[in-house]
Each structure stands twice: as C-alpha cells, then as structure tokens.
C-alpha positions in Angstrom: 86.2 93.8 92.8 89.4 95.1 91.1 90.8 97.3 93.8 92.6 100.7 93.6 95.5 100.4 91.1 99.0 100.7 92.8 100.2 102.7 89.8 97.5 105.3 90.4 98.3 105.4 94.2 102.0 105.9 93.6 101.1 108.8 91.1 98.4 110.7 92.8 97.7 108.9 96.1 94.1 108.1 97.2 91.1 110.2 98.3 91.6 109.0 101.9 95.2 110.2 101.9 94.1 113.6 100.7 91.5 113.7 103.5 94.2 112.6 105.9 96.5 115.6 105.0 93.6 118.0 105.7 93.0 116.4 109.1 96.8 116.4 109.9 96.8 120.2 109.1 93.9 120.8 111.4 95.4 118.7 114.1 98.7 120.6 113.9 97.2 124.1 113.6 94.2 123.8 116.1 94.8 121.1 118.6 96.3 123.2 121.5 95.2 125.2 124.5 92.6 124.2 127.1 90.4 121.1 126.8 87.3 123.3 126.0 89.2 125.1 123.3 90.4 121.8 121.8 86.9 120.5 121.8 85.6 123.5 120.0 88.2 123.3 117.4 87.6 119.7 117.0 84.0 120.5 116.2 85.3 123.1 113.7 87.5 120.4 112.1 84.6 118.1 111.7 82.6 120.8 110.0 85.5 121.8 107.7 85.9 118.1 106.6 82.2 117.7 105.9 81.8 120.9 103.9 85.0 120.2 102.0 83.9 116.6 101.1 80.4 117.6 100.2 81.3 120.6 98.1 84.1 118.5 96.3 81.6 115.7 95.6 78.9 118.0 94.2 81.5 119.9 92.2 82.8 116.6 90.6 79.3 115.5 89.8 78.4 118.8 88.3 81.5 119.0 86.1 81.0 115.4 84.8 77.3 116.1 84.1 78.2 119.0 82.0 81.1 117.4 80.1 79.6 113.9 79.7 75.8 114.1 80.0 73.8 111.0 80.6 75.0 107.4 81.1 78.8 108.2 80.7 78.6 110.7 83.5 77.0 108.1 85.7 79.6 105.5 84.9 82.5 107.9 85.6 80.9 108.9 88.9 80.6 105.2 89.7 84.3 104.6 88.9 85.4 107.5 91.1 83.0 106.4 93.9 84.3 102.9 93.8 87.7 104.1 95.1 85.9 104.8 98.4 85.0 101.1 99.0 87.6 98.9 100.6 86.0 95.7 99.5 89.0 94.3 97.6 91.8 95.7 99.9 90.2 94.3 102.9 89.9 90.8 101.4 93.7 91.0 100.4 94.9 92.2 103.8 93.0 89.5 105.7 93.9 86.8 103.3 97.6 87.8 103.8 97.2 86.8 107.5 96.0 83.3 106.5 98.8 82.9 104.0 101.3 84.2 106.5 100.3 81.6 109.1 100.2 78.8 106.4 103.7 79.6 105.0 105.7 81.1 107.8 103.8 80.1 111.0 103.1 82.4 113.9 105.8 85.0 113.0 104.4 85.4 109.5 100.8 85.8 110.9 101.9 88.4 113.4 103.6 90.5 110.7 100.5 90.3 108.5 98.0 91.0 111.2 100.0 94.0 112.5 99.0 95.9 109.3 95.2 95.7 110.1 94.8 95.8 113.9 95.8 98.4 116.6 96.6 95.9 119.4 99.9 94.6 120.3 100.7 91.6 118.1 104.1 90.3 119.3 102.7 88.2 122.0 99.8 86.8 120.0 99.6 83.0 119.4 98.0 81.4 116.3 94.4 81.5 117.7 94.7 85.1 118.8 96.1 86.1 115.4 93.1 84.5 113.7 90.6 86.1 116.0 92.2 89.5 115.4 92.1 89.1 111.7 88.4 87.9 111.7 87.4 90.8 114.0 89.1 93.3 111.7 87.3 91.7 108.7 83.9 91.9 110.4 84.4 95.5 111.6 85.8 96.8 108.4 83.1 95.1 106.3 80.8 97.5 108.1 83.0 100.6 108.1 84.8 100.0 104.8 82.2 98.4 102.5 78.7 98.7 103.8 78.7 102.2 105.3 80.3 104.1 102.3 78.0 102.2 99.9 75.0 103.0 102.1 75.8 106.8 102.1 76.6 106.6 98.4 73.0 105.2 97.9 71.6 108.0 100.0 73.6 110.9 98.6 75.7 109.7 95.7 79.4 110.5 95.4 79.2 113.5 97.9 77.6 111.3 100.5 80.4 108.7 100.2 83.1 111.4 100.3 81.5 112.8 103.4 81.3 109.5 105.2 85.0 108.7 104.4 86.0 112.1 105.8 84.2 111.4 109.0 85.5 107.8 109.2 89.1 108.9 108.5 88.9 111.6 111.1 87.8 109.0 113.7 90.7 106.8 112.7 93.2 109.6 113.0 92.0 111.7 115.9 89.1 109.9 117.5 91.2 108.3 120.2 91.0 108.6 124.0 94.5 109.9 124.4 95.7 113.0 126.2 96.2 114.7 122.9 93.0 113.7 121.1 90.3 113.0 123.7 88.9 116.5 123.5 89.9 117.4 119.9 88.6 114.2 118.4 85.5 114.0 120.5 83.2 115.4 117.8 84.7 113.1 115.1 84.4 110.0 117.2 80.8 110.7 118.3 79.7 111.6 114.7 81.4 108.5 113.3 79.4 106.4 115.8 76.2 108.0 114.5 76.8 107.7 110.8 77.9 104.0 111.2 74.9 103.0 113.2 72.7 102.0 110.3 75.5 100.3 108.4 76.6 98.2 111.4 73.1 96.7 111.7 72.8 96.3 108.0 76.2 94.5 107.8 75.1 92.1 110.5 72.0 91.4 108.4 74.1 90.7 105.2 76.4 88.3 107.2 73.4 86.5 108.7 71.7 86.0 105.3 75.0 85.1 103.6 75.3 82.2 106.1 72.3 80.5 104.6 73.7 79.5 101.2 77.0 78.5 102.8 75.4 76.0 105.1 76.4 78.0 108.2 74.3 79.2 111.0 72.0 82.2 110.5 70.3 81.3 113.8 73.6 81.3 115.6 74.3 84.7 114.1 71.0 86.1 115.3 71.4 84.6 118.8 74.9 86.0 119.2 73.8 89.5 118.0 71.1 89.4 120.6 73.4 88.2 123.4 76.6 90.0 122.7 76.4 92.9 120.2 75.3 95.5 122.8 78.1 94.5 125.2 80.9 95.3 122.8 83.3 98.2 123.6 82.1 99.8 120.3 78.4 100.7 119.8 78.6 99.5 116.2 81.5 97.0 115.7 79.7 94.5 118.0 77.0 93.9 115.5 79.1 92.5 112.5 81.5 90.8 114.9 78.6 89.0 116.6 77.0 88.0 113.3 80.2 86.6 112.0 81.1 84.8 115.2 77.6 83.3 115.5 77.4 82.2 111.9 80.9 80.5 112.0 80.4 79.0 115.4 83.4 80.7 116.9 84.3 83.2 119.7 85.9 86.6 119.0 87.1 89.6 121.0 88.2 88.6 124.5 91.3 89.8 126.4 94.0 91.6 124.4 96.8 94.2 124.9 96.5 97.9 123.7 99.5 100.2 124.2 101.2 97.8 126.5 98.2 97.5 128.8 96.1 94.4 129.1 92.3 95.0 128.3 89.8 92.4 129.6 87.3 92.5 126.7 84.1 90.4 126.9 84.0 87.4 124.6 81.6 87.5 121.6 80.0 84.2 120.6 79.8 80.8 122.4 81.8 78.6 120.0 85.5 77.8 119.6 88.2 80.3 120.5 91.2 78.2 119.3 91.2 79.2 115.7 93.4 78.4 112.7 94.1 79.9 109.2 91.3 77.7 108.0 88.8 79.7 110.1 90.2 82.9 108.5 89.4 81.4 105.0 86.0 80.4 106.2 85.3 84.0 107.4 86.5 85.3 104.1 84.1 83.1 102.3 81.3 84.4 104.4 82.5 88.0 103.8 82.6 87.6 100.0 79.1 86.1 100.0 77.8 89.0 102.0 79.4 91.4 99.6 77.8 89.6 96.6 74.5 89.5 98.4 74.6 93.3 99.0 75.3 94.0 95.4 72.5 91.6 94.2 70.0 93.4 96.4 71.1 96.7 95.1 70.7 95.4 91.5 67.2 94.1 92.3 66.2 97.5 93.9 67.5 99.5 90.8 65.7 97.1 88.4 62.5 97.4 90.5 62.7 101.2 90.4 63.3 101.3 86.6 60.4 98.9 85.9 
C-alpha cells in the first residue's frame, strides 16, 4: 500500500536490482559459444539464481528468528517481503498514463506508457495507449502482485525471492533474440511454469472484484473461455481476458515490436476505442481485486488460528 521508499532505493537499491546485477554478470560471462553451450549455461544461470535466492531468504529468516524471536521476527520478515510486491508502483505507473493523457494529450500518454510496455509507442493513438496501459496493468497484476504473494504464502520470504529471481531473469534474458533465445530459454520456460497458477488466480480475483463494482463477472468468464488460450503468452491472456470481459472492452490486437508489425488477436468483444476514463476504471477494478486478495488471506489466517 505504501510502496518502496525512494530514499531507500537511492541509498541501497532494490532486491530486484541486486538480482539484475547477478543476471547481467552471468549473461556477460557465460552467454557465448554455440547454441547448445548457451542453452546449458542458461540452465546453469537459472540454477544459480534459484539457489542464491533461496539460500539468501532462508538465511535472512534464520537471522531474524534468532535476533527477534516471535512476532517481531514475523513482522520484520513481512516488511522485507513486501518490497517484492509491485502493488503500489504498478498503480502509480498506470495512473501516470491516464494523467498524461488528461493533462498533455497523446504526447503525454505516449511518454508515460513507454515506461511500462515494450512495444513501439510513438505511433500510438489515444485508444492504443489506453489499451497498452490496461494490458500492462492486467499482466503485471499477475506477475508483480499475485504471483510473488502466492509463492510467499507457499514458502515465505525465500519463495518470494526465488520467484522474483525467475521473473527478473525472464524479463532480462527470456527474449527470442539472437543473443538470448538459447541462453534465456530455461528462464523463460520456468517463468511460464511458476506463473501458471497465479495467472489463473489473478483472473479469478478480477472476475470476483467485478461484482461489487457493478461490472460484468459473466463477461469476464466468457472472455476467459473464448480468448485466454489464444494469447501469445500462456499466462498473460488470463488476467487480460478477465479485465477486458469485466470492463466490456477489447485489448491486445495489432501492435509494433522492434519496428515490425505484429498482428495479435483481439481479447474481448467490447469497445476498442478507449480513453483515460477506461484506464481509471481498470485501476478501480485492480484495486478492488488487490483488496479482495488481502481479505481472503486474512480470512484464511483467522480460520487457521481459530
């Protein structure tokens, strides 16, 4: 809810930036030679990241348990683990797109959305900017909020750290480019695997969050059934379809990556001509889904304790 303090980031960085430095070192040191050699070293990179993340997590928990036994240790672990959730920063970045459109028009929206998407943004009109922002919101709700929290529930702080290591590796080296197609293969495939349960769960949260907002949970379910499996990603299609169906809009569709047009299939059956108002509606759905997720966790914890 609060977000990662800027002063702390300037002083020591962020766990993801530390993980990124390790990935960069592995990429520079090991990503060379034949395709088979790159793939083997890519597998090794993934193993190094997982071992480093898990050992670091268990070591931190062990030290805190010894120094601050009981509730205080749990609270400190929770504070540290919360830095691995992108709930607040995602909201801020997507809201900036809506504000950019409202105050500076298309040029402001393009500048803001360029920070959160990988596609070419200079040719985007208002509707395409809005679709890009809402797609990023849906996908990163799964990758940046639901998934790390899910693995945190499963394995505590070590689980969340391990997930962020895998997800960061996928973001940095899991691309189908000449340099990274072989080296990043293991990270990309493993990221698909660990995100599979969270993508389905995030779609469920969005569908349920539509109910108190007077949106369309039936539309969300219908769009998931019709379009989720046709998405270019095995996981991103689920939250995107849920959000599109709940809001009665269309997402995805044609776009440009690295200067080349990509003819993506549309997700949803509603409007495609979107405005900043639609981004704000998507944010309202996102915030409700975040609150619902937390409420369910609280109920589970209370049920266990009782």
